Structures are given as C-alpha cells and as structure tokens.
C-alpha positions as CSV (number, residue, x, y, z in Angstrom):
1,X,84.7,15.7,64.8
2,X,81.7,13.5,65.3
3,X,80.7,13.6,61.8
4,X,84.3,12.7,60.6
5,X,84.2,9.8,62.7
6,X,80.8,8.5,61.2
7,X,82.1,8.9,57.9
8,X,85.1,7.0,58.5
9,X,83.0,4.4,60.2
10,X,80.7,3.9,57.0
11,X,83.9,4.0,54.8
12,X,85.1,1.1,56.6
13,X,81.9,-0.8,56.6
14,X,81.0,-0.3,53.0
15,X,83.3,-3.3,51.5
16,X,81.6,-5.5,54.0
17,X,78.3,-4.4,53.0
18,X,79.2,-4.9,49.4
19,X,80.7,-8.5,49.7
20,X,77.4,-9.6,51.8
21,X,75.8,-10.0,48.4
22,X,78.5,-11.5,45.9
23,X,77.8,-10.5,42.2
24,X,76.3,-13.3,40.0
25,X,77.4,-14.2,36.3
26,X,76.4,-16.5,34.0
27,X,72.7,-16.9,34.7
28,X,70.6,-18.0,32.1
29,X,66.5,-17.9,32.1
30,X,64.8,-20.7,30.1
31,X,61.4,-22.4,30.1
32,X,59.8,-25.4,28.7
33,X,56.1,-26.4,28.6
34,X,54.0,-29.6,27.8
35,X,50.4,-29.9,26.8
36,X,47.8,-32.3,25.9
37,X,44.0,-32.8,25.7
38,X,42.1,-34.8,28.1
39,X,38.7,-35.8,28.2
40,X,36.0,-34.1,30.4
41,X,34.5,-36.7,32.2
42,X,32.2,-35.0,34.4
43,X,28.8,-33.3,33.1
44,X,27.1,-30.8,35.3
45,X,23.4,-29.8,34.6
46,X,21.4,-27.1,36.4
47,X,17.7,-27.3,36.4
48,X,15.2,-24.7,38.0
49,X,11.6,-25.2,39.1
50,X,9.6,-21.7,38.7
51,X,6.1,-20.3,39.4
52,X,4.6,-16.9,39.0
53,X,1.5,-15.6,40.7
54,X,-0.4,-13.9,43.3
55,X,-0.3,-16.2,46.0
56,X,3.3,-16.7,47.4
57,X,2.4,-19.8,49.7
58,X,0.8,-21.7,46.8
59,X,3.7,-20.7,44.6
60,X,6.0,-22.1,47.2
61,X,4.5,-25.3,47.5
62,X,4.2,-25.9,43.6
63,X,7.9,-25.2,43.3
64,X,9.0,-27.4,46.4
65,X,6.8,-30.3,45.1
66,X,8.4,-30.1,41.8
67,X,12.0,-30.0,43.4
68,X,11.1,-32.7,45.8
69,X,10.1,-35.0,43.1
70,X,13.3,-34.2,40.9
71,X,15.7,-34.8,43.8
72,X,14.0,-38.1,45.0
73,X,14.1,-39.2,41.2
74,X,17.7,-38.2,41.2
75,X,18.8,-40.2,44.0
76,X,17.4,-43.2,42.5
77,X,19.7,-42.9,39.5
78,X,23.2,-44.6,40.4
79,X,26.1,-42.5,39.6
80,X,24.3,-39.1,39.6
81,X,25.1,-36.5,42.6
82,X,22.0,-34.0,43.3
83,X,22.4,-30.6,45.1
84,X,19.6,-28.2,45.7
85,X,20.8,-24.4,45.1
86,X,19.2,-21.0,45.3
87,X,15.6,-20.6,46.5
88,X,14.3,-17.1,45.7
89,X,11.2,-15.3,45.9
90,X,11.1,-12.2,44.0
91,X,8.6,-9.5,43.2
92,X,7.4,-9.2,39.5
93,X,6.9,-5.2,38.5
94,X,5.2,-3.9,35.3
95,X,5.2,-0.2,34.7
96,X,6.4,0.1,38.4
97,X,3.7,-1.7,39.7
98,X,3.8,-4.9,41.7
99,X,1.7,-7.5,39.6
100,X,2.8,-10.9,40.9
101,X,5.6,-12.8,42.8
102,X,7.9,-15.1,41.4
103,X,9.3,-18.4,43.2
104,X,12.0,-20.3,41.9
105,X,14.5,-23.1,43.3
106,X,17.3,-24.6,41.4
107,X,18.8,-28.1,41.2
108,X,22.4,-29.3,40.3
109,X,23.1,-32.8,38.8
110,X,26.6,-34.0,38.3
111,X,27.7,-37.2,37.1
112,X,30.4,-39.0,34.8
113,X,27.8,-41.4,33.3
114,X,26.6,-39.2,30.4
115,X,23.8,-42.2,29.3
116,X,22.6,-42.0,33.0
117,X,22.4,-38.2,33.0
118,X,20.7,-38.0,29.8
119,X,17.9,-40.3,30.6
120,X,17.4,-38.4,33.8
121,X,17.0,-35.1,31.9
122,X,14.4,-36.7,29.7
123,X,12.3,-37.2,32.7
124,X,13.1,-34.1,34.6
125,X,12.5,-31.6,31.8
126,X,8.9,-32.3,31.9
127,X,8.7,-30.1,35.1
128,X,11.7,-28.2,35.0
129,X,13.4,-25.7,32.9
130,X,17.1,-26.5,31.9
131,X,19.3,-23.4,33.0
132,X,22.7,-24.8,32.1
133,X,24.8,-27.5,30.7
134,X,28.4,-28.1,31.1
135,X,31.6,-30.3,31.3
136,X,34.6,-30.4,33.3
137,X,37.4,-32.8,34.3
138,X,37.5,-34.6,37.8
139,X,39.9,-33.7,40.3
140,X,41.5,-37.1,40.1
141,X,41.9,-37.2,36.3
142,X,43.2,-33.7,36.2
143,X,45.8,-34.5,39.1
144,X,47.0,-37.6,37.1
145,X,47.5,-35.6,33.8
146,X,49.1,-32.7,35.7
147,X,51.5,-34.8,37.1
148,X,52.5,-36.6,33.9
149,X,52.8,-33.1,32.2
150,X,55.0,-31.6,34.7
151,X,57.4,-34.7,34.6
152,X,57.6,-34.0,30.7
153,X,58.2,-30.3,31.2
154,X,60.7,-30.7,33.8
155,X,62.4,-33.4,31.3
156,X,62.4,-30.7,28.4
157,X,63.6,-28.1,31.1
158,X,66.8,-30.1,32.0
159,X,67.4,-31.0,28.2
160,X,67.6,-27.5,27.3
161,X,69.7,-26.6,30.3
162,X,72.1,-29.3,29.4
163,X,71.9,-28.3,25.4
164,X,73.1,-24.8,26.9
165,X,76.0,-26.1,28.7
166,X,77.0,-28.3,25.9
167,X,76.8,-25.1,23.4
168,X,78.9,-22.9,25.6
169,X,81.3,-25.7,26.5
170,X,80.8,-25.6,30.6
171,X,81.4,-28.4,32.9
172,X,77.6,-28.2,34.3
173,X,74.9,-26.1,35.7
174,X,72.8,-25.5,38.9
175,X,69.3,-24.5,39.2
176,X,68.7,-20.9,41.0
177,X,64.9,-21.1,40.9
178,X,62.3,-22.7,39.3
179,X,58.4,-22.0,38.8
180,X,55.9,-24.7,37.4
181,X,52.4,-23.3,36.4
182,X,49.3,-25.2,35.1
183,X,46.7,-23.7,32.9
184,X,43.7,-25.0,30.9
185,X,40.9,-23.8,28.6
186,X,38.3,-24.9,31.1
187,X,36.5,-27.2,28.7
188,X,33.4,-26.5,26.7
189,X,31.5,-23.5,28.2
190,X,28.1,-23.9,29.5
191,X,25.2,-24.3,27.3
192,X,22.3,-21.9,28.6
193,X,18.7,-21.9,27.4
194,X,16.2,-19.4,28.0
195,X,13.4,-21.1,26.8
196,X,11.3,-23.3,29.2
197,X,11.6,-27.2,28.9
198,X,8.3,-27.9,30.6
199,X,5.9,-30.1,28.7
200,X,8.7,-31.7,26.5
201,X,8.3,-35.2,26.1
202,X,10.1,-37.9,28.0
203,X,11.9,-39.6,24.9
204,X,13.5,-36.3,24.3
205,X,16.8,-37.0,25.7
206,X,19.4,-34.5,24.8
207,X,22.8,-36.0,23.5
208,X,25.3,-35.1,25.9
209,X,29.2,-35.2,24.3
210,X,31.7,-34.2,27.0
211,X,34.4,-33.6,24.5
212,X,37.8,-32.6,25.5
213,X,40.0,-29.7,27.1
214,X,43.7,-28.7,26.9
215,X,45.7,-28.8,29.8
216,X,49.2,-27.2,29.7
217,X,52.1,-27.2,32.2
218,X,54.9,-24.2,32.1
219,X,58.3,-24.7,33.7
220,X,60.2,-21.2,33.9
221,X,63.3,-21.0,35.7
222,X,67.1,-19.7,35.8
223,X,70.2,-21.8,35.6
224,X,73.7,-20.7,36.6
225,X,76.7,-22.3,34.5
226,X,79.7,-23.6,36.3
227,X,83.1,-22.2,35.7
228,X,85.3,-25.1,37.1
C-alpha cells in the first residue's frame, strides 16, 4: 500500500516537473568576428651581467657594479623603465668536478621610444649580454583597439541575426546568450642571442622595428526567433 501511494504521488508530480522547464524552439547559433593589425608600441629588452671564477665575493662585486652602472644609466634616459630581475650564483661543473662559480644578474628595460632604447643599448652592450628583445602592445592601446573591434563584431552579429529573421520571415528575435572573446598573435616573438655582446662598440646601436600584431574579437551566441 505505501508503495502504491508513492507511485501515485510521483505520477501526479511528473507533469508539474516537466512543465518547470518549458521546451524551446527556433533557436539559432551564430557568430561574427572583427580583426585588425595594431602597432606594437612597447619594446622590452633583457640584458645580463655575468662573471665566472673561483672567488664568489669578487664575482658578485663585478656583477653588481656593472648592473648598478646600467641601472643608473637607464634611469637617466627619459621614457625608459628599468627593473632588475633574477640574481643567481651557480656552481660550474666539468666532468662532475666543481671547477668554478658563475654569478649573474639580469636587467629589464621597457620603453615606447625605440630611438632612446636603441641608443641606450649601444652603451650597455659594452658590459652586458643581450638576452632577449621582444615587442608588445601597451594596455591602453590594446584596450582601445578591443573596444573598437567589439563594437564592430557586435554590429556584425546583429546584422546577421536580422538577416536570418528576414530570410525566415519572422517578426523579430531575442538574444538567449552571447560570448565575447579576444585573441591575438602576441606580436613578434623574442629575439634571443647566445653570444656575448661585451666589448661591442658604442656606436653599434641595434635597429629596433616594433612591427604589428593581429588582434581579433569573436562574438558567439544564440538567438531565439519570435513567433508572433
């Protein structure tokens, strides 16, 4: 008897449960995208002072002196931001024998002024090793480009939705959900040099050409066509 009562109760509740999630019809998924090339307006350079030998205290003094000189020189150049990075003291092994110690310290330079950065590198590469050179887009420039591309992509999305409504001869539509994503190629990959730049002439300034990167905004969503 209790089992029959439970079964009867479930059968009565089933229509109500089914009606809590109404069926949906005439939903269409579509997408639109907009893209453009934007100029890389920031150059990033990483240099390293390195010394190898037996006396770790002497090595540290040499490396610290060169890094301090580089930092002071960079702070004197308008439009260049400077940051010191990892400081390391590592053993050097040959045939499983400790033969020396290697001390290194890196300096990161960032600037939107390629001319100023190029001239600074011409000075610093006399005593530091060039580790990498890369380009990127500043947050302000990227944000401005993304806003413009988002407006363009949303406009295309709406245009396609209206075209579907017209082709299917419906009175209108509503947006069920929509996703907006931004992607880019990341600009030019870092240039790396394994060779030392110490002893280079001061007038051997590298030519810095930042180039461009492609930025894209994708809009994907679902619309539901109106019946009346």
